[in-house]
One Martini backbone bead per residue (centre of mass of N, CA, C, O) as a GRO file, in nm:
protein
  333
    1MET     BB    1   5.509  12.645   5.582
    2LEU     BB    2   5.700  12.896   5.628
    3ALA     BB    3   5.463  13.092   5.705
    4ASP     BB    4   5.418  12.939   5.999
    5LEU     BB    5   5.679  13.047   6.095
    6PRO     BB    6   5.893  13.189   6.274
    7VAL     BB    7   6.141  13.441   6.256
    8VAL     BB    8   6.233  13.379   6.549
    9MET     BB    9   6.482  13.259   6.794
   10THR     BB   10   6.628  13.053   7.030
   11ALA     BB   11   6.974  13.060   7.121
   12VAL     BB   12   7.312  12.939   7.177
   13GLY     BB   13   7.585  13.157   7.247
   14TYR     BB   14   7.883  13.365   7.164
   15ASP     BB   15   8.116  13.624   7.143
   16SER     BB   16   8.359  13.478   7.298
   17PRO     BB   17   8.587  13.290   7.399
   18GLY     BB   18   8.561  13.037   7.676
   19GLY     BB   19   8.394  12.959   7.920
   20PRO     BB   20   8.082  12.857   8.004
   21GLU     BB   21   7.984  13.161   8.070
   22VAL     BB   22   7.959  13.259   7.759
   23LEU     BB   23   7.699  13.128   7.750
   24ARG     BB   24   7.394  13.246   7.571
   25PRO     BB   25   7.104  13.363   7.508
   26GLU     BB   26   6.953  13.425   7.177
   27ILE     BB   27   6.830  13.620   6.908
   28VAL     BB   28   6.735  13.464   6.599
   29SER     BB   29   6.703  13.353   6.297
   30VAL     BB   30   6.519  13.152   6.109
   31PRO     BB   31   6.599  12.915   5.910
   32LYS     BB   32   6.624  12.813   5.566
   33PRO     BB   33   6.570  12.566   5.354
   34GLY     BB   34   6.743  12.407   5.126
   35PRO     BB   35   6.849  12.202   4.914
   36GLY     BB   36   6.824  11.895   5.087
   37GLU     BB   37   6.671  12.020   5.331
   38VAL     BB   38   6.582  12.056   5.679
   39LEU     BB   39   6.355  12.171   5.924
   40VAL     BB   40   6.399  12.157   6.276
   41ARG     BB   41   6.216  12.104   6.562
   42VAL     BB   42   6.359  12.114   6.858
   43ALA     BB   43   6.392  11.903   7.144
   44PHE     BB   44   6.698  11.797   7.131
   45ALA     BB   45   7.049  11.834   7.237
   46GLY     BB   46   7.360  11.740   7.208
   47VAL     BB   47   7.650  11.702   7.415
   48ASN     BB   48   7.991  11.771   7.315
   49ARG     BB   49   8.323  11.803   7.308
   50PRO     BB   50   8.338  11.989   7.051
   51ASP     BB   51   8.174  12.218   7.182
   52VAL     BB   52   8.388  12.292   7.390
   53VAL     BB   53   8.621  12.347   7.189
   54GLN     BB   54   8.472  12.571   7.038
   55ARG     BB   55   8.425  12.765   7.284
   56THR     BB   56   8.755  12.796   7.322
   57GLY     BB   57   8.863  12.831   7.000
   58ASN     BB   58   8.965  12.515   6.878
   59TYR     BB   59   8.680  12.461   6.681
   60PRO     BB   60   8.590  12.563   6.407
   61PRO     BB   61   8.367  12.598   6.188
   62PRO     BB   62   8.292  12.512   5.900
   63PRO     BB   63   8.226  12.615   5.606
   64GLY     BB   64   7.878  12.719   5.635
   65ALA     BB   65   7.840  12.682   5.924
   66SER     BB   66   7.711  12.715   6.214
   67PRO     BB   67   7.807  12.896   6.508
   68ILE     BB   68   7.629  12.723   6.653
   69PRO     BB   69   7.613  12.491   6.861
   70GLY     BB   70   7.568  12.161   6.768
   71LEU     BB   71   7.569  11.804   6.631
   72GLU     BB   72   7.283  11.710   6.764
   73ILE     BB   73   6.937  11.599   6.703
   74SER     BB   74   6.590  11.633   6.792
   75GLY     BB   75   6.263  11.610   6.612
   76THR     BB   76   6.059  11.799   6.392
   77ILE     BB   77   5.940  11.854   6.091
   78ALA     BB   78   5.883  12.189   5.956
   79ALA     BB   79   6.057  12.181   5.677
   80LEU     BB   80   6.113  12.167   5.323
   81GLY     BB   81   6.325  12.132   5.084
   82GLU     BB   82   6.427  12.105   4.787
   83GLY     BB   83   6.384  11.757   4.695
   84VAL     BB   84   6.234  11.647   4.946
   85THR     BB   85   6.087  11.298   4.998
   86GLU     BB   86   6.161  11.116   5.271
   87PHE     BB   87   5.998  11.341   5.420
   88ILE     BB   88   5.763  11.478   5.662
   89PRO     BB   89   5.575  11.679   5.813
   90GLY     BB   90   5.606  11.587   6.165
   91GLN     BB   91   5.841  11.414   6.165
   92GLN     BB   92   6.053  11.209   6.342
   93VAL     BB   93   6.396  11.306   6.415
   94CYS     BB   94   6.742  11.252   6.369
   95ALA     BB   95   7.067  11.440   6.364
   96LEU     BB   96   7.344  11.528   6.184
   97VAL     BB   97   7.534  11.824   6.244
   98SER     BB   98   7.753  12.119   6.182
   99GLY     BB   99   7.542  12.295   6.343
  100GLY     BB  100   7.279  12.455   6.549
  101GLY     BB  101   7.150  12.280   6.797
  102TYR     BB  102   7.128  12.534   7.005
  103ALA     BB  103   6.798  12.537   6.919
  104GLN     BB  104   6.469  12.558   6.804
  105TYR     BB  105   6.611  12.559   6.518
  106CYS     BB  106   6.735  12.327   6.251
  107LEU     BB  107   6.953  12.239   6.013
  108ALA     BB  108   6.933  11.956   5.778
  109LYS     BB  109   7.031  11.698   5.612
  110ALA     BB  110   6.844  11.454   5.487
  111GLY     BB  111   7.089  11.236   5.474
  112HIS     BB  112   7.135  11.290   5.813
  113CYS     BB  113   6.869  11.147   5.874
  114LEU     BB  114   6.668  10.975   6.128
  115ALA     BB  115   6.420  10.780   6.201
  116VAL     BB  116   6.210  10.765   6.470
  117PRO     BB  117   6.126  10.515   6.655
  118GLU     BB  118   5.926  10.345   6.827
  119GLY     BB  119   6.023  10.391   7.174
  120LEU     BB  120   6.202  10.643   7.126
  121ASP     BB  121   6.331  10.876   7.295
  122MET     BB  122   6.414  11.203   7.225
  123ALA     BB  123   6.663  11.220   7.404
  124GLU     BB  124   6.796  10.964   7.288
  125ALA     BB  125   6.798  11.049   6.990
  126ALA     BB  126   7.001  11.295   7.038
  127ALA     BB  127   7.237  11.081   7.153
  128LEU     BB  128   7.323  10.920   6.876
  129PRO     BB  129   7.462  11.034   6.611
  130GLU     BB  130   7.756  11.113   6.689
  131THR     BB  131   7.844  10.834   6.807
  132LEU     BB  132   7.750  10.644   6.581
  133PHE     BB  133   7.906  10.764   6.345
  134THR     BB  134   8.189  10.754   6.476
  135VAL     BB  135   8.206  10.452   6.553
  136TRP     BB  136   8.137  10.321   6.288
  137HIS     BB  137   8.366  10.442   6.121
  138ASN     BB  138   8.624  10.383   6.317
  139VAL     BB  139   8.574  10.075   6.387
  140PHE     BB  140   8.444   9.942   6.111
  141GLU     BB  141   8.579  10.096   5.874
  142ARG     BB  142   8.868  10.200   5.961
  143GLY     BB  143   8.922   9.946   6.176
  144HIS     BB  144   8.806   9.661   6.085
  145ALA     BB  145   8.611   9.523   6.264
  146ARG     BB  146   8.575   9.188   6.398
  147GLU     BB  147   8.464   8.913   6.487
  148GLY     BB  148   8.659   8.823   6.782
  149GLU     BB  149   8.774   9.081   6.863
  150THR     BB  150   8.982   9.335   7.022
  151LEU     BB  151   8.894   9.633   7.213
  152LEU     BB  152   9.030   9.957   7.288
  153VAL     BB  153   8.890  10.204   7.524
  154HIS     BB  154   8.886  10.528   7.598
  155GLY     BB  155   8.650  10.646   7.789
  156GLY     BB  156   8.411  10.433   7.890
  157THR     BB  157   8.178  10.673   7.992
  158SER     BB  158   8.143  10.801   7.746
  159GLY     BB  159   7.971  10.837   7.469
  160ILE     BB  160   8.173  10.678   7.295
  161GLY     BB  161   8.241  10.446   7.493
  162THR     BB  162   7.952  10.332   7.524
  163MET     BB  163   7.900  10.280   7.223
  164ALA     BB  164   8.140  10.091   7.172
  165ALA     BB  165   8.053   9.873   7.375
  166MET     BB  166   7.771   9.810   7.257
  167LEU     BB  167   7.844   9.755   6.962
  168GLY     BB  168   8.060   9.544   7.014
  169ARG     BB  169   7.875   9.338   7.148
  170HIS     BB  170   7.677   9.303   6.900
  171PHE     BB  171   7.957   9.232   6.705
  172GLY     BB  172   8.166   9.035   6.874
  173LEU     BB  173   8.332   9.199   7.082
  174THR     BB  174   8.604   9.264   7.284
  175VAL     BB  175   8.579   9.506   7.553
  176ILE     BB  176   8.819   9.744   7.655
  177VAL     BB  177   8.830   9.975   7.928
  178THR     BB  178   8.890  10.305   8.045
  179CYS     BB  179   8.893  10.455   8.378
  180GLY     BB  180   8.882  10.696   8.669
  181SER     BB  181   8.712  10.468   8.836
  182ALA     BB  182   8.544  10.225   9.002
  183GLU     BB  183   8.260  10.327   8.931
  184LYS     BB  184   8.305  10.346   8.622
  185CYS     BB  185   8.380  10.052   8.580
  186GLU     BB  186   8.111   9.937   8.674
  187ALA     BB  187   7.939  10.085   8.464
  188ALA     BB  188   8.079   9.971   8.206
  189LEU     BB  189   8.001   9.673   8.255
  190LYS     BB  190   7.691   9.721   8.244
  191ILE     BB  191   7.689   9.844   7.948
  192GLY     BB  192   7.930   9.624   7.787
  193ALA     BB  193   8.187   9.570   7.895
  194THR     BB  194   8.425   9.320   7.960
  195HIS     BB  195   8.648   9.532   8.051
  196ALA     BB  196   8.789   9.731   8.334
  197ILE     BB  197   9.019  10.009   8.377
  198ASP     BB  198   9.193  10.174   8.630
  199TYR     BB  199   9.420  10.424   8.548
  200LYS     BB  200   9.484  10.529   8.855
  201THR     BB  201   9.571  10.219   8.979
  202SER     BB  202   9.670  10.124   8.684
  203ASP     BB  203   9.833   9.977   8.417
  204PHE     BB  204   9.701   9.937   8.106
  205VAL     BB  205   9.925   9.771   7.972
  206GLU     BB  206   9.937   9.541   8.182
  207GLU     BB  207   9.632   9.470   8.179
  208VAL     BB  208   9.610   9.389   7.883
  209ALA     BB  209   9.813   9.161   7.898
  210ARG     BB  210   9.660   8.997   8.108
  211ILE     BB  211   9.380   8.969   7.965
  212THR     BB  212   9.528   8.857   7.679
  213GLY     BB  213   9.783   8.680   7.739
  214GLY     BB  214   9.989   8.879   7.561
  215LYS     BB  215   9.857   8.945   7.277
  216GLY     BB  216   9.650   9.167   7.258
  217VAL     BB  217   9.503   9.401   7.055
  218ASP     BB  218   9.344   9.489   6.745
  219LEU     BB  219   9.213   9.765   6.873
  220VAL     BB  220   9.231  10.129   6.894
  221LEU     BB  221   9.039  10.382   7.059
  222ASP     BB  222   9.153  10.720   7.037
  223MET     BB  223   9.116  11.032   7.255
  224VAL     BB  224   9.417  11.136   7.349
  225ALA     BB  225   9.697  11.084   7.267
  226GLY     BB  226  10.004  11.159   7.286
  227SER     BB  227  10.136  10.961   7.540
  228TYR     BB  228   9.941  10.717   7.459
  229VAL     BB  229  10.043  10.599   7.193
  230PRO     BB  230  10.287  10.420   7.281
  231ARG     BB  231  10.107  10.258   7.481
  232ASN     BB  232   9.905  10.150   7.277
  233LEU     BB  233  10.113   9.990   7.104
  234LYS     BB  234  10.174   9.787   7.342
  235CYS     BB  235   9.867   9.665   7.312
  236LEU     BB  236   9.925   9.557   7.033
  237ALA     BB  237   9.890   9.342   6.804
  238PRO     BB  238   9.968   9.208   6.540
  239ASP     BB  239   9.813   9.401   6.295
  240GLY     BB  240   9.725   9.647   6.432
  241ARG     BB  241   9.488   9.913   6.513
  242HIS     BB  242   9.502  10.284   6.512
  243VAL     BB  243   9.243  10.514   6.627
  244THR     BB  244   9.206  10.864   6.598
  245ILE     BB  245   8.953  11.120   6.739
  246ALA     BB  246   9.143  11.266   6.957
  247VAL     BB  247   9.350  11.537   7.152
  248GLN     BB  248   9.343  11.565   7.480
  249GLY     BB  249   9.676  11.494   7.525
  250GLY     BB  250   9.772  11.580   7.245
  251ALA     BB  251   9.898  11.612   6.907
  252LYS     BB  252  10.171  11.481   7.000
  253ALA     BB  253  10.392  11.198   6.909
  254GLU     BB  254  10.624  10.942   7.014
  255ILE     BB  255  10.750  10.694   6.785
  256ASN     BB  256  10.840  10.362   6.686
  257MET     BB  257  10.875  10.268   6.359
  258ALA     BB  258  11.000   9.985   6.390
  259VAL     BB  259  10.754   9.869   6.535
  260VAL     BB  260  10.547   9.923   6.317
  261MET     BB  261  10.687   9.741   6.108
  262SER     BB  262  10.731   9.466   6.266
  263ARG     BB  263  10.398   9.469   6.351
  264ARG     BB  264  10.207   9.594   6.132
  265TYR     BB  265  10.087   9.869   6.170
  266THR     BB  266   9.790  10.082   6.189
  267LEU     BB  267   9.762  10.437   6.136
  268THR     BB  268   9.478  10.637   6.224
  269GLY     BB  269   9.217  10.891   6.142
  270SER     BB  270   8.941  11.124   6.244
  271THR     BB  271   8.701  11.372   6.131
  272LEU     BB  272   8.362  11.445   6.077
  273ARG     BB  273   8.268  11.743   6.031
  274PRO     BB  274   8.442  11.808   5.746
  275ARG     BB  275   8.295  11.623   5.590
  276SER     BB  276   8.111  11.540   5.345
  277ASP     BB  277   7.786  11.507   5.267
  278ASP     BB  278   7.815  11.244   5.107
  279PHE     BB  279   7.960  11.081   5.320
  280LYS     BB  280   7.738  11.103   5.543
  281THR     BB  281   7.516  10.970   5.377
  282LEU     BB  282   7.655  10.695   5.344
  283LEU     BB  283   7.683  10.644   5.647
  284ALA     BB  284   7.383  10.651   5.713
  285GLN     BB  285   7.304  10.411   5.531
  286GLU     BB  286   7.475  10.201   5.683
  287ILE     BB  287   7.339  10.238   5.957
  288VAL     BB  288   7.053  10.163   5.868
  289GLU     BB  289   7.138   9.868   5.787
  290CYS     BB  290   7.325   9.776   6.055
  291ALA     BB  291   7.229   9.952   6.336
  292TRP     BB  292   6.927  10.057   6.345
  293PRO     BB  293   6.779   9.787   6.407
  294LEU     BB  294   6.864   9.793   6.710
  295VAL     BB  295   6.689  10.042   6.773
  296GLU     BB  296   6.411   9.939   6.670
  297GLU     BB  297   6.433   9.679   6.879
  298GLY     BB  298   6.569   9.795   7.161
  299LEU     BB  299   6.896   9.711   7.181
  300LEU     BB  300   6.972  10.027   7.136
  301ARG     BB  301   7.090  10.258   7.388
  302PRO     BB  302   7.167  10.529   7.530
  303VAL     BB  303   7.357  10.670   7.773
  304MET     BB  304   7.225  10.861   8.038
  305ASP     BB  305   7.263  11.150   8.227
  306THR     BB  306   7.178  11.473   8.156
  307ARG     BB  307   6.935  11.729   8.180
  308PHE     BB  308   6.909  12.049   8.018
  309PRO     BB  309   6.824  12.343   7.965
  310LEU     BB  310   6.906  12.550   7.718
  311ALA     BB  311   6.980  12.798   7.913
  312GLU     BB  312   7.191  12.569   8.063
  313ALA     BB  313   7.455  12.513   7.891
  314ALA     BB  314   7.679  12.589   8.091
  315ALA     BB  315   7.621  12.353   8.288
  316ALA     BB  316   7.673  12.128   8.083
  317HIS     BB  317   7.972  12.202   8.032
  318THR     BB  318   8.067  12.176   8.322
  319ARG     BB  319   8.006  11.875   8.345
  320MET     BB  320   8.183  11.776   8.116
  321GLU     BB  321   8.459  11.897   8.224
  322ALA     BB  322   8.458  11.735   8.498
  323GLY     BB  323   8.403  11.411   8.423
  324ASP     BB  324   8.133  11.272   8.580
  325HIS     BB  325   8.001  11.153   8.351
  326ILE     BB  326   7.754  10.903   8.225
  327GLY     BB  327   7.734  10.962   7.918
  328LYS     BB  328   7.471  11.166   7.813
  329ILE     BB  329   7.424  11.505   7.729
  330VAL     BB  330   7.130  11.721   7.732
  331LEU     BB  331   6.915  11.950   7.565
  332GLU     BB  332   6.614  12.115   7.639
  333VAL     BB  333   6.376  12.267   7.398
   0.00000   0.00000   0.00000
């Protein structure tokens, strides 16, 4: 198998951190799969906020990960590493990877791959792993969301926001999202949110109180942190859970711990990329059992924004940073 593969490939990298313009195609060696790994011939790579943060120098790859950006891919298995028996060469998969997605070939742990079902477009397949793994872990595992509860999500038209709204709807949650315009609110409602708040024209704390009849929400999925945290806590019902997955509004927050105690709040958070391979494999297995059947039946599809050719990764990052996108941006390889 490996003898049939090219020695070099095109990937998108950068010499030093900076704006989108630092991204450029480069010729690098095709990696070889080690034990438990597969080599994927990439069809599409998802573009995610952590890629942007990595490019600016604020989110270095974990030890051993590829320095090439890209945390999710779809494609066909080109070669199998030692001990891999669950996939065959030529099989279509999508995968969560710890780096290396912006390339013609990418290594993935076999345990982090999901078989692409019939009827799922490969661009859509590449747009699923990062948001699905993140939302499943943080909303349902870490956040303990249960049927009948209410979830507040900031960034309602982002990749994470749209996935949280759709998954929440499928599992019986009432999902309230915040968005930055009336148009985005309208889009969020069509995607699956129960309520959408334009945070630029109204106070989301007051709106959550109005929507919930003063009760508050059971869970907040927070991507902003900073000054949003005390406002999020005002939205929480007693025994509410607050899960932070990004710090776009700043890493520090000032909160009243007496309120946390008296209302019995749980504050937690996580980042997926540095977690162990074993953890991600177990998470993938739970997704295959609980959420992937929705994908196989055609009931769950990512919301797609724009496709860019691999060589135009800089334009893809520019679009993401502008914040005008609704759903997922992918690179076509």
